[in-house]
MDAnalysis code that builds the backbone (N, CA, C; Angstrom):
import MDAnalysis as mda
import numpy as np

u = mda.Universe.empty(729, n_residues=243, atom_resindex=np.repeat(np.arange(243), 3), trajectory=True)
u.add_TopologyAttr("name", ["N", "CA", "C"] * 243)
u.add_TopologyAttr("resid", np.arange(1, 244))
u.add_TopologyAttr("resname", ["MET", "ILE", "ILE", "PHE", "PRO", "ALA", "ILE", "ASP", "ILE", "LYS", "ASP", "GLY", "ASN", "CYS", "VAL", "ARG", "LEU", "TYR", "LYS", "GLY", "ASP", "PHE", "SER", "THR", "VAL", "GLU", "LYS", "VAL", "ALA", "SER", "ASP", "TYR", "LEU", "GLU", "THR", "ALA", "ARG", "SER", "PHE", "GLU", "ASN", "ALA", "GLY", "ALA", "GLU", "TRP", "ILE", "HIS", "MET", "VAL", "ASP", "LEU", "ASP", "GLY", "ALA", "LYS", "GLU", "GLY", "ARG", "PRO", "VAL", "ASN", "THR", "LYS", "ILE", "TYR", "THR", "ASP", "VAL", "ALA", "GLU", "LYS", "THR", "SER", "LEU", "LYS", "VAL", "GLU", "LEU", "GLY", "GLY", "GLY", "ILE", "ARG", "SER", "ILE", "GLU", "THR", "ILE", "ARG", "GLU", "TYR", "LEU", "GLU", "MET", "GLY", "ILE", "GLU", "ARG", "VAL", "ILE", "LEU", "GLY", "SER", "ALA", "ALA", "LEU", "LYS", "ASP", "PRO", "LYS", "LEU", "VAL", "TYR", "ASP", "ALA", "VAL", "GLU", "LYS", "PHE", "GLY", "SER", "GLU", "LYS", "ILE", "VAL", "VAL", "GLY", "ILE", "ASP", "ALA", "ILE", "ASN", "GLY", "MET", "VAL", "ALA", "THR", "GLU", "GLY", "TRP", "LEU", "GLU", "SER", "SER", "ASN", "VAL", "SER", "TYR", "THR", "GLU", "LEU", "ALA", "ASP", "ARG", "MET", "ILE", "ASP", "ALA", "GLY", "VAL", "LYS", "THR", "PHE", "ILE", "PHE", "THR", "ASP", "ILE", "SER", "LYS", "ASP", "GLY", "THR", "LEU", "SER", "GLY", "VAL", "ASN", "ALA", "GLU", "GLN", "LEU", "ARG", "THR", "LEU", "SER", "GLU", "HIS", "THR", "LYS", "GLY", "ARG", "ALA", "ASP", "ILE", "VAL", "ALA", "SER", "GLY", "GLY", "VAL", "HIS", "THR", "LEU", "ASP", "ASP", "ILE", "ARG", "ILE", "CYS", "ARG", "ASP", "MET", "GLY", "LEU", "TYR", "GLY", "THR", "ILE", "CYS", "GLY", "LYS", "SER", "ILE", "TYR", "LYS", "GLY", "THR", "LEU", "ASP", "LEU", "ARG", "ALA", "ALA", "ILE", "GLU", "LEU", "ALA", "GLY", "GLU", "GLU", "VAL"])
u.atoms.positions = np.array([
    [0.848, -1.195, 0.000],
    [0.000, 0.000, 0.000],
    [0.882, 1.242, 0.000],
    [0.480, 2.244, -0.748],
    [1.241, 3.492, -0.834],
    [0.773, 4.478, 0.246],
    [1.737, 5.094, 0.901],
    [1.424, 6.180, 1.835],
    [1.641, 7.505, 1.108],
    [0.621, 8.346, 1.119],
    [0.677, 9.657, 0.480],
    [0.689, 10.746, 1.555],
    [1.853, 11.247, 1.958],
    [1.850, 12.404, 2.858],
    [1.267, 13.599, 2.107],
    [0.565, 14.468, 2.827],
    [-0.211, 15.517, 2.159],
    [0.224, 16.924, 2.537],
    [0.171, 17.793, 1.537],
    [0.317, 19.230, 1.767],
    [-0.842, 19.932, 1.077],
    [-1.648, 20.635, 1.854],
    [-2.712, 21.477, 1.303],
    [-2.215, 22.913, 1.306],
    [-2.490, 23.628, 0.218],
    [-1.995, 25.003, 0.091],
    [-3.144, 26.004, 0.043],
    [-3.048, 27.012, 0.900],
    [-3.980, 28.134, 0.865],
    [-3.180, 29.417, 1.078],
    [-3.374, 30.379, 0.175],
    [-2.640, 31.652, 0.248],
    [-1.128, 31.417, 0.298],
    [-0.673, 30.388, -0.387],
    [0.755, 30.095, -0.450],
    [1.315, 29.369, 0.756],
    [0.464, 29.073, 1.744],
    [0.906, 28.429, 2.984],
    [0.480, 26.971, 3.056],
    [1.267, 26.174, 3.801],
    [0.913, 24.782, 4.079],
    [-0.098, 24.778, 5.222],
    [-1.293, 24.286, 4.956],
    [-2.357, 24.366, 5.961],
    [-3.105, 23.037, 6.071],
    [-3.925, 22.941, 7.109],
    [-4.905, 21.862, 7.221],
    [-6.220, 22.509, 7.621],
    [-7.306, 21.871, 7.205],
    [-8.643, 22.308, 7.597],
    [-9.264, 21.258, 8.511],
    [-10.314, 21.664, 9.194],
    [-11.083, 20.736, 10.030],
    [-12.406, 20.489, 9.330],
    [-12.616, 19.237, 8.909],
    [-13.837, 18.844, 8.186],
    [-14.085, 19.699, 6.944],
    [-12.991, 20.142, 6.328],
    [-13.123, 20.893, 5.088],
    [-13.617, 22.317, 5.234],
    [-13.710, 22.799, 6.466],
    [-14.250, 24.139, 6.725],
    [-13.130, 25.177, 6.562],
    [-13.290, 26.075, 5.580],
    [-12.252, 27.070, 5.292],
    [-12.021, 28.037, 6.455],
    [-13.000, 28.173, 7.335],
    [-12.835, 29.090, 8.471],
    [-11.936, 28.489, 9.548],
    [-11.587, 27.200, 9.411],
    [-10.762, 26.536, 10.429],
    [-9.306, 26.408, 9.979],
    [-8.922, 27.139, 8.937],
    [-7.582, 26.987, 8.369],
    [-6.497, 27.157, 9.434],
    [-5.546, 26.208, 9.436],
    [-4.450, 26.224, 10.402],
    [-3.142, 26.006, 9.656],
    [-2.225, 26.928, 9.811],
    [-0.918, 26.770, 9.181],
    [-0.148, 25.692, 9.934],
    [0.362, 24.708, 9.182],
    [1.005, 23.575, 9.845],
    [2.497, 23.453, 9.531],
    [2.977, 24.192, 8.556],
    [4.404, 24.161, 8.224],
    [4.781, 25.483, 7.591],
    [6.050, 25.869, 7.738],
    [6.458, 27.184, 7.261],
    [6.957, 27.179, 5.825],
    [7.438, 26.035, 5.351],
    [8.042, 25.998, 4.023],
    [7.626, 24.722, 3.294],
    [6.930, 24.872, 2.183],
    [6.396, 23.703, 1.474],
    [7.501, 22.803, 0.924],
    [8.588, 23.403, 0.439],
    [9.670, 22.605, -0.138],
    [10.424, 21.835, 0.948],
    [10.643, 22.510, 2.044],
    [11.296, 21.861, 3.183],
    [10.439, 20.707, 3.698],
    [9.131, 20.934, 3.739],
    [8.206, 19.893, 4.190],
    [8.216, 18.710, 3.235],
    [8.147, 18.994, 1.936],
    [8.173, 17.930, 0.933],
    [9.462, 17.123, 1.038],
    [10.571, 17.801, 1.258],
    [11.856, 17.099, 1.367],
    [11.919, 16.232, 2.620],
    [11.237, 16.664, 3.671],
    [11.199, 15.836, 4.882],
    [10.419, 14.552, 4.618],
    [9.370, 14.642, 3.789],
    [8.621, 13.450, 3.395],
    [9.517, 12.530, 2.566],
    [10.250, 13.134, 1.657],
    [11.173, 12.390, 0.797],
    [12.217, 11.658, 1.649],
    [12.763, 12.354, 2.629],
    [13.773, 11.768, 3.494],
    [13.230, 10.632, 4.354],
    [11.932, 10.659, 4.613],
    [11.300, 9.597, 5.410],
    [10.998, 8.358, 4.570],
    [11.244, 8.473, 3.264],
    [11.032, 7.309, 2.400],
    [9.810, 7.374, 1.510],
    [9.096, 8.494, 1.516],
    [7.903, 8.612, 0.665],
    [8.307, 8.687, -0.806],
    [7.494, 8.101, -1.641],
    [7.700, 8.173, -3.086],
    [6.690, 9.115, -3.739],
    [5.558, 9.299, -3.074],
    [4.486, 10.159, -3.583],
    [4.203, 11.276, -2.602],
    [3.582, 12.333, -3.106],
    [3.037, 13.388, -2.247],
    [1.678, 13.789, -2.805],
    [0.730, 13.970, -1.898],
    [-0.631, 14.365, -2.271],
    [-0.760, 15.860, -1.981],
    [-1.056, 16.656, -3.000],
    [-1.145, 18.099, -2.822],
    [-2.507, 18.613, -3.285],
    [-3.022, 19.592, -2.558],
    [-4.325, 20.164, -2.885],
    [-4.226, 21.687, -2.917],
    [-4.729, 22.252, -3.996],
    [-4.808, 23.709, -4.154],
    [-6.162, 24.149, -3.602],
    [-6.184, 24.503, -2.325],
    [-7.456, 24.882, -1.691],
    [-8.041, 26.148, -2.306],
    [-7.170, 27.102, -2.640],
    [-7.657, 28.316, -3.306],
    [-8.262, 27.946, -4.657],
    [-7.604, 27.029, -5.345],
    [-8.102, 26.580, -6.639],
    [-9.438, 25.878, -6.526],
    [-9.583, 25.056, -5.502],
    [-10.840, 24.333, -5.298],
    [-12.000, 25.308, -5.095],
    [-11.716, 26.384, -4.382],
    [-12.752, 27.374, -4.080],
    [-13.071, 28.241, -5.299],
    [-12.027, 28.562, -6.087],
    [-12.202, 29.471, -7.217],
    [-12.452, 28.763, -8.546],
    [-12.223, 27.439, -8.570],
    [-12.467, 26.694, -9.796],
    [-11.418, 26.899, -10.871],
    [-10.204, 27.250, -10.439],
    [-9.101, 27.460, -11.392],
    [-7.778, 27.280, -10.643],
    [-6.681, 26.976, -11.373],
    [-5.385, 26.841, -10.705],
    [-4.956, 28.171, -10.080],
    [-4.411, 28.114, -8.857],
    [-3.998, 29.335, -8.175],
    [-2.522, 29.287, -7.754],
    [-2.108, 28.185, -7.151],
    [-0.758, 28.128, -6.561],
    [0.197, 27.250, -7.365],
    [0.126, 27.364, -8.677],
    [0.826, 26.436, -9.573],
    [2.313, 26.291, -9.281],
    [3.021, 27.375, -9.041],
    [4.478, 27.316, -8.865],
    [4.880, 26.407, -7.706],
    [4.073, 26.374, -6.678],
    [4.388, 25.543, -5.522],
    [4.450, 24.074, -5.920],
    [3.486, 23.627, -6.713],
    [3.422, 22.211, -7.081],
    [4.519, 21.843, -8.066],
    [4.778, 22.731, -9.005],
    [5.836, 22.443, -9.970],
    [7.211, 22.489, -9.305],
    [7.361, 23.336, -8.301],
    [8.606, 23.367, -7.527],
    [8.873, 22.007, -6.884],
    [7.854, 21.458, -6.254],
    [8.004, 20.167, -5.579],
    [8.328, 19.073, -6.598],
    [7.655, 19.130, -7.751],
    [7.906, 18.136, -8.792],
    [9.325, 18.236, -9.332],
    [9.818, 19.466, -9.466],
    [11.145, 19.686, -10.049],
    [12.285, 19.483, -9.058],
    [12.055, 19.872, -7.805],
    [13.156, 19.938, -6.844],
    [13.201, 18.789, -5.839],
    [12.299, 17.823, -5.988],
    [12.362, 16.600, -5.175],
    [12.159, 15.411, -6.110],
    [12.344, 14.217, -5.584],
    [12.103, 13.001, -6.378],
    [10.665, 12.516, -6.224],
    [9.875, 13.244, -5.440],
    [8.503, 12.824, -5.165],
    [7.609, 12.921, -6.407],
    [6.750, 11.942, -6.571],
    [5.719, 12.004, -7.611],
    [4.555, 12.802, -7.022],
    [4.141, 13.826, -7.724],
    [3.107, 14.727, -7.210],
    [1.732, 14.347, -7.763],
    [0.819, 14.116, -6.829],
    [-0.592, 13.907, -7.152],
    [-1.308, 15.184, -6.724],
    [-2.005, 15.840, -7.656],
    [-2.520, 17.188, -7.392],
    [-3.999, 17.332, -7.707],
    [-4.708, 17.971, -6.789],
    [-6.113, 18.288, -7.000],
    [-6.425, 19.710, -6.574],
    [-7.612, 20.170, -6.962],
    [-8.067, 21.505, -6.582],
    [-8.139, 22.458, -7.754],
    [-9.328, 22.769, -8.207],
    [-9.510, 23.764, -9.264],
    [-9.216, 23.282, -10.667],
    [-9.157, 21.982, -10.856],
    [-8.855, 21.437, -12.185],
    [-10.169, 21.168, -12.903],
    [-10.474, 22.023, -13.867],
    [-11.793, 21.978, -14.494],
    [-11.748, 21.875, -16.022],
    [-10.566, 21.714, -16.616],
    [-10.488, 21.675, -18.081],
    [-9.354, 20.777, -18.556],
    [-9.491, 20.309, -19.793],
    [-8.451, 19.499, -20.422],
    [-7.153, 20.297, -20.505],
    [-7.268, 21.591, -20.780],
    [-6.078, 22.441, -20.903],
    [-5.299, 22.481, -19.587],
    [-6.005, 22.631, -18.477],
    [-5.336, 22.663, -17.172],
    [-4.652, 21.329, -16.888],
    [-5.341, 20.233, -17.184],
    [-4.753, 18.904, -16.985],
    [-3.475, 18.761, -17.805],
    [-3.563, 19.124, -19.078],
    [-2.398, 19.009, -19.957],
    [-1.230, 19.853, -19.429],
    [-1.523, 21.086, -19.025],
    [-0.471, 21.969, -18.523],
    [0.206, 21.384, -17.290],
    [-0.600, 20.874, -16.357],
    [-0.015, 20.304, -15.144],
    [0.856, 19.086, -15.465],
    [0.364, 18.209, -16.335],
    [1.130, 17.012, -16.681],
    [2.429, 17.383, -17.395],
    [2.344, 18.389, -18.255],
    [3.547, 18.833, -18.969],
    [4.556, 19.494, -18.030],
    [4.047, 20.057, -16.913],
    [4.926, 20.693, -15.924],
    [5.574, 19.677, -14.977],
    [5.228, 18.403, -15.123],
    [5.853, 17.378, -14.291],
    [4.983, 16.810, -13.189],
    [3.733, 17.260, -13.105],
    [2.806, 16.644, -12.149],
    [2.527, 15.227, -12.631],
    [2.609, 14.265, -11.724],
    [2.488, 12.854, -12.114],
    [1.059, 12.468, -12.468],
    [0.111, 12.933, -11.660],
    [-1.294, 12.687, -11.986],
    [-2.175, 13.725, -11.311],
    [-3.330, 13.937, -11.917],
    [-4.234, 14.966, -11.417],
    [-5.501, 14.330, -10.856],
    [-6.098, 15.060, -9.931],
    [-7.317, 14.599, -9.275],
    [-8.480, 15.463, -9.741],
    [-9.511, 14.824, -10.247],
    [-10.732, 15.528, -10.610],
    [-11.769, 15.251, -9.529],
    [-12.321, 16.319, -8.967],
    [-13.292, 16.172, -7.894],
    [-14.668, 16.617, -8.327],
    [-14.930, 17.917, -8.204],
    [-16.242, 18.469, -8.574],
    [-16.599, 18.135, -10.017],
    [-15.601, 18.137, -10.891],
    [-15.852, 17.882, -12.312],
    [-16.448, 16.499, -12.542],
    [-16.104, 15.535, -11.695],
    [-16.606, 14.181, -11.878],
    [-18.135, 14.140, -11.819],
    [-18.689, 14.983, -10.974],
    [-20.139, 15.025, -10.830],
    [-20.765, 16.036, -11.785],
    [-20.130, 17.184, -11.922],
    [-20.737, 18.284, -12.673],
    [-20.394, 18.281, -14.165],
    [-19.274, 17.643, -14.519],
    [-18.845, 17.644, -15.920],
    [-18.221, 16.287, -16.257],
    [-19.018, 15.214, -16.213],
    [-18.463, 13.876, -16.441],
    [-17.773, 13.723, -17.791],
    [-18.187, 14.515, -18.778],
    [-17.529, 14.435, -20.094],
    [-16.049, 14.774, -19.974],
    [-15.709, 15.702, -19.070],
    [-14.305, 16.055, -18.864],
    [-13.521, 14.824, -18.414],
    [-14.117, 14.021, -17.541],
    [-13.434, 12.820, -17.060],
    [-13.232, 11.833, -18.211],
    [-14.290, 11.598, -18.978],
    [-14.186, 10.718, -20.145],
    [-13.054, 11.184, -21.056],
    [-13.083, 12.468, -21.402],
    [-12.093, 13.016, -22.329],
    [-10.677, 12.929, -21.754],
    [-10.548, 13.212, -20.455],
    [-9.230, 13.204, -19.817],
    [-8.631, 11.802, -19.802],
    [-9.448, 10.816, -19.443],
    [-8.959, 9.435, -19.422],
    [-8.573, 8.992, -20.830],
    [-9.380, 9.385, -21.810],
    [-9.097, 9.008, -23.196],
    [-7.799, 9.648, -23.687],
    [-7.592, 10.925, -23.339],
    [-6.422, 11.656, -23.828],
    [-5.135, 11.309, -23.085],
    [-5.220, 11.153, -21.767],
    [-4.014, 11.040, -20.954],
    [-3.817, 9.668, -20.312],
    [-4.840, 8.836, -20.316],
    [-4.744, 7.508, -19.723],
    [-5.205, 7.468, -18.278],
    [-5.719, 6.320, -17.867],
    [-6.283, 6.192, -16.513],
    [-5.226, 6.324, -15.421],
    [-3.937, 6.090, -15.768],
    [-2.899, 6.202, -14.745],
    [-2.601, 7.658, -14.397],
    [-3.058, 8.590, -15.225],
    [-2.811, 10.015, -14.987],
    [-4.005, 10.734, -14.374],
    [-5.157, 10.085, -14.340],
    [-6.389, 10.736, -13.885],
    [-6.966, 9.977, -12.691],
    [-7.096, 10.675, -11.577],
    [-7.700, 10.115, -10.372],
    [-8.972, 10.900, -10.075],
    [-10.005, 10.221, -9.613],
    [-11.229, 10.929, -9.213],
    [-11.339, 10.923, -7.696],
    [-11.533, 12.113, -7.144],
    [-11.747, 12.259, -5.716],
    [-13.229, 12.197, -5.407],
    [-13.606, 11.258, -4.555],
    [-14.997, 11.152, -4.109],
    [-15.043, 11.629, -2.668],
    [-15.623, 12.799, -2.472],
    [-15.702, 13.422, -1.151],
    [-17.154, 13.371, -0.698],
    [-17.393, 12.751, 0.458],
    [-18.776, 12.513, 0.866],
    [-19.082, 13.009, 2.271],
    [-20.328, 13.438, 2.433],
    [-20.884, 13.765, 3.741],
    [-22.105, 12.873, 3.932],
    [-22.073, 12.057, 4.982],
    [-23.164, 11.096, 5.224],
    [-23.423, 10.224, 4.000],
    [-22.337, 9.888, 3.306],
    [-22.460, 8.990, 2.162],
    [-22.864, 9.653, 0.863],
    [-23.118, 10.967, 0.894],
    [-23.517, 11.692, -0.317],
    [-22.366, 12.590, -0.778],
    [-22.192, 12.692, -2.088],
    [-21.052, 13.403, -2.668],
    [-21.166, 14.910, -2.480],
    [-20.041, 15.544, -2.108],
    [-19.968, 17.009, -1.985],
    [-19.037, 17.543, -3.059],
    [-19.265, 18.793, -3.477],
    [-18.482, 19.394, -4.558],
    [-18.054, 20.815, -4.199],
    [-17.328, 21.442, -5.145],
    [-16.897, 22.842, -5.017],
    [-16.162, 23.109, -3.713],
    [-15.057, 22.360, -3.527],
    [-14.280, 22.541, -2.298],
    [-15.083, 22.183, -1.068],
    [-16.023, 21.220, -1.254],
    [-16.872, 20.697, -0.192],
    [-17.910, 21.714, 0.288],
    [-18.129, 22.727, -0.514],
    [-19.082, 23.771, -0.116],
    [-20.509, 23.447, -0.532],
    [-20.667, 22.483, -1.454],
    [-22.009, 22.097, -1.918],
    [-22.186, 20.591, -1.784],
    [-23.394, 20.164, -1.413],
    [-23.680, 18.732, -1.339],
    [-24.596, 18.331, -2.490],
    [-24.682, 17.031, -2.743],
    [-25.496, 16.536, -3.860],
    [-26.423, 15.424, -3.367],
    [-27.194, 14.852, -4.290],
    [-28.049, 13.711, -3.942],
    [-27.525, 12.428, -4.573],
    [-26.216, 12.413, -4.866],
    [-25.577, 11.245, -5.473],
    [-24.732, 10.539, -4.410],
    [-24.910, 9.224, -4.254],
    [-24.137, 8.478, -3.263],
    [-22.726, 8.221, -3.767],
    [-21.827, 7.942, -2.841],
    [-20.423, 7.737, -3.215],
    [-20.240, 6.490, -4.082],
    [-21.041, 5.461, -3.845],
    [-20.912, 4.252, -4.677],
    [-21.479, 4.485, -6.075],
    [-22.525, 5.276, -6.161],
    [-23.111, 5.582, -7.478],
    [-22.122, 6.380, -8.328],
    [-21.451, 7.367, -7.717],
    [-20.472, 8.149, -8.472],
    [-19.309, 7.256, -8.913],
    [-18.895, 6.339, -8.052],
    [-17.823, 5.411, -8.426],
    [-18.218, 4.599, -9.656],
    [-19.441, 4.106, -9.679],
    [-19.915, 3.332, -10.841],
    [-19.873, 4.174, -12.111],
    [-20.340, 5.404, -12.011],
    [-20.353, 6.293, -13.185],
    [-18.932, 6.529, -13.696],
    [-18.012, 6.739, -12.765],
    [-16.640, 7.061, -13.166],
    [-15.890, 5.830, -13.686],
    [-16.211, 4.662, -13.165],
    [-15.624, 3.431, -13.713],
    [-16.069, 3.263, -15.160],
    [-17.328, 3.605, -15.434],
    [-17.823, 3.566, -16.820],
    [-17.049, 4.538, -17.711],
    [-16.502, 5.601, -17.091],
    [-15.728, 6.592, -17.848],
    [-14.271, 6.163, -18.021],
    [-13.907, 5.028, -17.420],
    [-12.554, 4.521, -17.569],
    [-11.633, 4.789, -16.393],
    [-12.179, 5.374, -15.322],
    [-11.369, 5.694, -14.142],
    [-10.989, 4.412, -13.400],
    [-9.721, 4.344, -12.969],
    [-9.215, 3.145, -12.281],
    [-8.819, 3.405, -10.834],
    [-8.730, 4.681, -10.447],
    [-8.292, 5.012, -9.088],
    [-9.185, 6.091, -8.481],
    [-9.611, 5.845, -7.250],
    [-10.443, 6.805, -6.519],
    [-9.790, 7.163, -5.184],
    [-9.920, 8.425, -4.811],
    [-9.569, 8.863, -3.462],
    [-10.883, 9.113, -2.741],
    [-11.125, 8.350, -1.680],
    [-12.378, 8.522, -0.949],
    [-12.134, 9.261, 0.356],
    [-12.841, 10.368, 0.526],
    [-12.746, 11.169, 1.742],
    [-14.101, 11.273, 2.422],
    [-14.158, 10.850, 3.675],
    [-15.317, 11.134, 4.509],
    [-15.049, 12.501, 5.126],
    [-15.744, 13.517, 4.648],
    [-15.473, 14.889, 5.071],
    [-15.636, 15.065, 6.585],
    [-16.565, 14.313, 7.176],
    [-16.781, 14.444, 8.625],
    [-15.574, 13.947, 9.419],
    [-14.681, 13.209, 8.754],
    [-13.479, 12.697, 9.415],
    [-12.246, 13.548, 9.116],
    [-12.298, 14.313, 8.030],
    [-11.095, 14.975, 7.541],
    [-10.546, 15.990, 8.545],
    [-9.275, 15.841, 8.867],
    [-8.625, 16.777, 9.782],
    [-9.007, 16.608, 11.229],
    [-9.692, 15.498, 11.559],
    [-10.182, 15.317, 12.928],
    [-9.303, 14.410, 13.780],
    [-8.414, 13.643, 13.124],
    [-7.596, 12.651, 13.835],
    [-8.469, 11.671, 14.618],
    [-9.639, 11.349, 14.082],
    [-10.580, 10.475, 14.792],
    [-10.637, 9.070, 14.216],
    [-9.717, 8.755, 13.299],
    [-9.717, 7.421, 12.695],
    [-10.438, 7.414, 11.360],
    [-10.021, 6.508, 10.475],
    [-10.637, 6.427, 9.147],
    [-12.051, 5.856, 9.248],
    [-12.874, 6.133, 8.236],
    [-14.214, 5.560, 8.185],
    [-14.106, 4.185, 7.527],
    [-13.744, 3.196, 8.354],
    [-13.489, 1.850, 7.832],
    [-14.735, 1.254, 7.176],
    [-15.896, 1.568, 7.717],
    [-17.136, 0.996, 7.181],
    [-17.380, 1.434, 5.739],
    [-17.312, 2.749, 5.497],
    [-17.552, 3.233, 4.138],
    [-16.412, 2.838, 3.194],
    [-15.185, 2.830, 3.690],
    [-14.059, 2.399, 2.858],
    [-14.224, 0.940, 2.455],
    [-14.641, 0.113, 3.395],
    [-14.836, -1.308, 3.081],
    [-15.975, -1.475, 2.070],
    [-17.040, -0.722, 2.253],
    [-18.168, -0.792, 1.313],
    [-17.719, -0.422, -0.093],
    [-16.975, 0.678, -0.204],
    [-16.526, 1.131, -1.525],
    [-15.520, 0.152, -2.120],
    [-14.621, -0.361, -1.283],
    [-13.612, -1.306, -1.760],
    [-14.264, -2.573, -2.302],
    [-15.245, -3.081, -1.576],
    [-15.943, -4.294, -2.022],
    [-16.801, -4.015, -3.246],
    [-17.395, -2.826, -3.280],
    [-18.267, -2.444, -4.390],
    [-17.480, -2.334, -5.703],
    [-16.229, -1.887, -5.598],
    [-15.422, -1.663, -6.803],
    [-14.378, -2.755, -7.017],
    [-14.423, -3.804, -6.236],
    [-13.394, -4.858, -6.255],
    [-13.151, -5.371, -7.672],
    [-11.889, -5.390, -8.063],
    [-11.542, -5.877, -9.384],
    [-11.752, -4.854, -10.487],
    [-12.336, -3.705, -10.115],
    [-12.621, -2.682, -11.128],
    [-11.829, -1.395, -10.900],
    [-11.442, -1.120, -9.643],
    [-10.746, 0.140, -9.348],
    [-9.946, 0.013, -8.059],
    [-8.962, 0.913, -7.900],
    [-8.153, 0.998, -6.684],
    [-8.677, 2.128, -5.808],
    [-8.621, 1.927, -4.496],
    [-9.138, 2.921, -3.549],
    [-8.019, 3.470, -2.663],
    [-7.984, 4.801, -2.551],
    [-7.082, 5.490, -1.627],
    [-7.932, 6.095, -0.515],
    [-7.574, 5.811, 0.726],
    [-8.313, 6.341, 1.873],
    [-7.804, 7.728, 2.233],
    [-8.730, 8.613, 2.586],
    [-8.367, 9.970, 2.994],
    [-9.321, 10.436, 4.084],
    [-8.765, 11.083, 5.096],
    [-9.616, 11.651, 6.137],
    [-9.620, 10.832, 7.409],
    [-9.157, 11.439, 8.500],
    [-9.270, 10.818, 9.809],
    [-8.075, 10.021, 10.282],
    [-7.079, 9.813, 9.421],
    [-5.911, 9.031, 9.834],
    [-5.280, 9.650, 11.087],
    [-5.054, 8.787, 12.085],
    [-4.554, 9.280, 13.371],
    [-3.249, 8.587, 13.769],
    [-3.275, 7.254, 13.800],
    [-2.110, 6.482, 14.238],
    [-1.821, 5.348, 13.268],
    [-0.822, 4.544, 13.600],
    [-0.476, 3.383, 12.782],
    [-1.629, 2.386, 12.702],
    [-2.527, 2.406, 13.679],
    [-3.693, 1.512, 13.616],
    [-4.518, 1.778, 12.361],
    [-4.640, 3.048, 11.984],
    [-5.398, 3.385, 10.780],
    [-4.696, 2.877, 9.519],
    [-3.374, 2.965, 9.522],
    [-2.599, 2.445, 8.391],
    [-2.813, 0.938, 8.278],
    [-2.786, 0.263, 9.420],
    [-2.967, -1.195, 9.451],
    [-4.365, -1.567, 8.950],
    [-5.370, -0.825, 9.365],
    [-6.750, -1.097, 8.921],
    [-6.854, -0.997, 7.403],
    [-6.292, 0.064, 6.855],
    [-6.370, 0.279, 5.409],
    [-5.557, -0.771, 4.649],
    [-4.392, -1.084, 5.170],
    [-3.556, -2.110, 4.528],
    [-4.257, -3.461, 4.533],
    [-4.797, -3.840, 5.692],
    [-5.442, -5.147, 5.815],
    [-6.711, -5.246, 4.971],
    [-7.283, -4.083, 4.645],
    [-8.465, -4.037, 3.781],
    [-8.097, -4.214, 2.315],
    [-6.793, -4.137, 2.034],
    [-6.338, -4.286, 0.655],
    [-6.442, -3.022, -0.167],
    [-6.447, -1.859, 0.516],
    [-6.549, -0.602, -0.222],
    [-5.244, -0.312, -0.965],
    [-5.361, 0.513, -1.994],
    [-4.207, 0.885, -2.820],
    [-3.315, 1.889, -2.099],
    [-3.947, 2.803, -1.324],
    [-3.162, 3.839, -0.659],
    [-3.907, 4.499, 0.485],
    [-3.154, 5.263, 1.275],
    [-3.727, 6.047, 2.373],
    [-3.046, 7.411, 2.410],
    [-3.855, 8.464, 2.515],
    [-3.344, 9.835, 2.598],
    [-3.243, 10.249, 4.057],
    [-2.093, 10.807, 4.427],
    [-1.861, 11.225, 5.809],
    [-1.474, 12.695, 5.829],
    [-2.210, 13.490, 6.574],
    [-1.921, 14.913, 6.645],
    [-1.682, 15.386, 8.055],
    [-2.765, 15.748, 8.724],
    [-2.635, 16.334, 10.059],
    [-1.907, 15.412, 11.032],
    [-2.083, 14.091, 10.881],
    [-1.433, 13.143, 11.797],
    [0.082, 13.278, 11.754],
    [0.631, 13.573, 10.575],
    [2.083, 13.766, 10.460],
    [2.495, 15.066, 11.143],
    [1.740, 16.143, 10.851],
    [2.091, 17.455, 11.399],
    [1.930, 17.517, 12.917],
    [0.933, 16.780, 13.435],
    [0.674, 16.799, 14.879],
    [1.521, 15.773, 15.626],
    [2.222, 14.921, 14.879],
    [3.115, 13.975, 15.522],
    [2.462, 12.704, 16.029],
    [1.209, 12.453, 15.659],
    [0.553, 11.218, 16.105],
    [0.882, 10.042, 15.185],
    [1.495, 10.344, 14.036],
    [1.886, 9.304, 13.089],
    [3.300, 9.583, 12.605],
    [4.159, 8.582, 12.721],
    [5.520, 8.687, 12.197],
    [5.494, 8.218, 10.748],
    [5.858, 9.101, 9.827],
    [5.740, 8.791, 8.407],
    [6.590, 7.588, 8.018],
    [7.815, 7.541, 8.472],
    [8.693, 6.422, 8.115],
    [8.096, 5.091, 8.591],
    [7.578, 5.083, 9.825],
    [6.967, 3.862, 10.367],
    [5.714, 3.483, 9.573],
    [4.956, 4.495, 9.151],
    [3.747, 4.241, 8.371],
    [4.096, 3.605, 7.027],
    [5.143, 4.118, 6.392],
    [5.574, 3.586, 5.087],
    [6.044, 2.141, 5.243],
    [6.778, 1.877, 6.317],
    [7.258, 0.515, 6.572],
    [6.083, -0.441, 6.813],
    [5.125, -0.012, 7.628],
    [3.966, -0.847, 7.926],
    [3.139, -1.113, 6.669],
    [2.986, -0.077, 5.858],
    [2.179, -0.217, 4.636],
    [2.798, -1.216, 3.673],
    [4.124, -1.361, 3.748],
    [4.813, -2.268, 2.837],
    [4.889, -3.696, 3.322],
    [4.445, -3.944, 4.547],
    [4.512, -5.292, 5.092],
    [3.405, -6.170, 4.507],
    [3.711, -7.465, 4.423],
    [2.711, -8.413, 3.935],
    [1.615, -8.585, 4.994],
    [0.379, -8.720, 4.523],
    [-0.756, -8.903, 5.440],
    [-0.750, -10.347, 5.921],
])
């Protein structure tokens, strides 16, 4: 299982939110490049990055930060937030971003997902499924829908998507543990058809073990690393162990 240490960017700063609420923004690190390099030194191969300003505005905002990390570290950058067009996807991939995450677009503009997978391949396009009470939320989690997380997964698999990041928004930034029930439901629902990355609520190595034992493809860790409740190197080692 892959461990994805996370950096969320707002106003050029490394931050974390509580349950996706922009009013709870907390600066967690002073230098994004220094932080990324610390992840690299701990043995990470990937980094999960989110343009929070982009998610809110529906367009790329902090581009230089992500390309800096891609250029100046060995980390593969997975990036989401404000990606709403084929042109933006192409630009990010050409700048060295390894793969992009489509969130709101998956629900509001499914044709973009179809076109993106067709043009760039399923290994370059990830769909983020962000849910509140099992229903999908969009626009930087500011709007909710009447579509369930499993229904959106089915639609996106039909579009050729092979990897999903599932976030239970009520868990995100809370250090209260992953939503094992919904992750297991989604994993079983998509078994043999797609890979699942867990996001939201990771607190300790127990959460890493739960996700690994479930057979998930990856787990995203953010606040737990910054708050010191999870040692990244230990998490990477545990994730690589045989079940």
